[in-house]
C-alpha positions in Angstrom: 49.1 73.0 138.0 50.5 76.0 136.1 51.1 74.0 132.7 47.5 72.6 133.3 46.0 76.0 133.5 47.9 77.3 130.2 46.7 74.1 128.4 43.1 74.6 129.5 43.2 78.2 129.2 44.5 77.6 125.5 41.4 75.2 124.9 39.0 77.9 126.3 40.4 80.5 124.0 40.3 78.2 121.0 36.5 77.7 121.9 35.6 81.3 122.1 37.6 81.9 119.0 36.0 79.0 117.1 32.4 80.3 118.2 33.3 83.8 116.9 34.7 82.2 113.5 31.4 80.1 112.9 29.7 83.6 113.5 31.9 85.3 111.2 32.0 83.0 108.3 28.3 81.6 108.4 26.6 83.9 110.7 25.7 81.3 112.9 24.7 83.2 116.4 24.3 79.9 118.0 28.2 79.1 117.2 29.1 82.4 118.8 26.8 82.0 122.0 28.0 78.2 122.5 31.6 79.2 121.9 31.4 81.7 124.4 29.5 79.6 127.0 31.8 76.5 126.6 34.9 78.8 126.9 33.4 80.1 130.0 32.8 77.0 131.8 36.5 75.9 130.9 37.6 79.4 132.5 35.1 79.0 135.4 36.6 75.4 135.8 40.1 76.9 135.8 39.2 79.6 138.3 37.4 77.1 140.7 40.5 74.8 140.6 42.4 77.4 142.7 40.0 76.7 145.7 38.8 73.3 144.9 41.0 71.1 142.2 38.4 68.5 142.2 35.4 70.9 141.6 37.4 72.7 138.9 38.6 69.6 137.0 34.9 68.4 137.2 33.6 71.3 135.5 36.3 71.1 132.7 35.9 67.3 132.1 31.9 67.6 131.9 32.2 70.3 129.5 34.6 68.5 127.3 32.5 65.4 127.6 29.6 67.4 126.4 31.6 69.0 123.6 32.9 65.5 122.6 29.4 64.6 121.7 28.5 67.8 119.9 31.7 67.6 117.9 31.3 64.0 116.9 27.8 64.5 115.8 29.0 67.6 113.8 31.8 65.4 112.3 29.4 62.7 111.3 26.9 64.9 109.7 29.6 67.1 107.7 32.4 64.6 107.4 34.7 67.7 107.3 37.9 67.5 109.4 37.8 71.2 109.9 36.5 72.4 112.4 34.8 69.5 113.7 37.7 66.8 113.3 40.1 69.1 114.6 38.1 70.3 117.8 36.9 66.6 118.4 40.5 65.6 118.8 41.6 68.7 120.9 38.4 67.9 122.9 39.2 64.3 123.4 42.8 65.1 124.6 41.5 67.8 126.9 39.1 65.3 128.4 41.6 62.6 128.8 44.1 65.2 130.6 41.4 66.3 133.0 40.1 62.9 134.0 43.7 61.8 134.7 44.2 64.7 137.0 41.0 63.8 138.6 42.1 60.3 139.2 45.3 61.5 140.6 43.3 63.6 143.3 
């Protein structure tokens, strides 16, 4: 589980950092708020997984699923691989990883 915590933590940090970068480069307060919220949900899932693996992974999977839709819409709209395409790919991988772990429970 330690490896999963590290992987999901890096994902959470990436989401928060991405929100900050959206704010820094484009002045988007929405990016900053959503980056902090989505990263917060990932970290909440990691924390809750200590007590209930099922609960924590469900929060991570749900957050990743919602972000998949957001990043897919953004990629279609902007047609730019960076950052939407990269975040979409990483989010798909995190969703798959969390769902595989949920199936194993």
